[in-house]
Phi, psi and omega in degrees: 000069184296329182297317180296318179300318179296315179298317179297316180299313180296321178295318179296324177297320178296319178298318178295321178298316178300315180297320179295321178293317180296332178273002182056043177293110186302319182295315179297314180298317180297314180296317180298317180299310184292320184287343181256347186296312190295329177295317178294316180302315180299316181299313184291316179297322178288346183237059173068021178246176174236179185295321180298318179293323179297316180298313181296316181295316181296318179302313180297317180295317182297319179294319178299317179295315179303315180297318179295321178294316179301323183267015179056037179261008179225130176235122181292136180252347177207182187287348178238019186303315184293317178299315179296323180294314179301313181298316183291325177295315179297316180299315180296321178297319180292318179298321177297321179295317180298329180278344186285158178291333179300318180294315183298324180285320184283339182302315180294317180296316180301318180297320179295315180295323180299316179299318182294316181296328184269344180225068184298335182291345182265006179292128184251170177298325179299317179294320180302319178294316180297316180297318180297320181290325176294318179298319178299319178298317180297313182297314180301313181287329177301322181289349181261347181284162184296157186301321181298315179294315182302313182297314181300313181293322177298313182297320182287311187272324185264324178267356178054037177278146180283163177297329178296316179294318180297316180300317180297317180296319182275355182058046176228174179283160178298324179297319179294321179297317179298317180295318178298317180299317180299313181296320179295318180295320178296320177302311182297316180301316179297316179300316180297317181293322182284337179266358182284000000 
């Protein structure tokens, strides 16, 4: 019965993979992360997203999967169960984002910014006023977010520190630093949109 042996072998490989993730095996986590990323990136880019959004969404999904594996909330049912699980969590997160009011509001703004970046000679005084008022909204709302978020965003955007450096300072993993930055940025974005 070679087919059964292959299935048993593949299932055991998934079990070993789960144990390695629970042990936080860096090599296994890195390989798992890399081998599943591009499929998610393609899906998001093909569905109204960009590479930065794909990275953030995938990062969030990967962390969610990691937490579920750590808490024994995931049991592999076949030889590709974990890969499929990562992809489906990322896909669902992206679909939820596309359905959200945040996406609908930022879509118009992104299109406007795209035109500006590609045709700088067409920037008008009218846009400068609009841009100044948006910047004022961002600054005002930035001052209302919690200190931890404020510090993280300042260090990343103004001091140009890498996520690796930030993670070392905060004594957390680079993946956690990326996730925190994403959540802080989303908080700020939501505040700006609701006060607009």
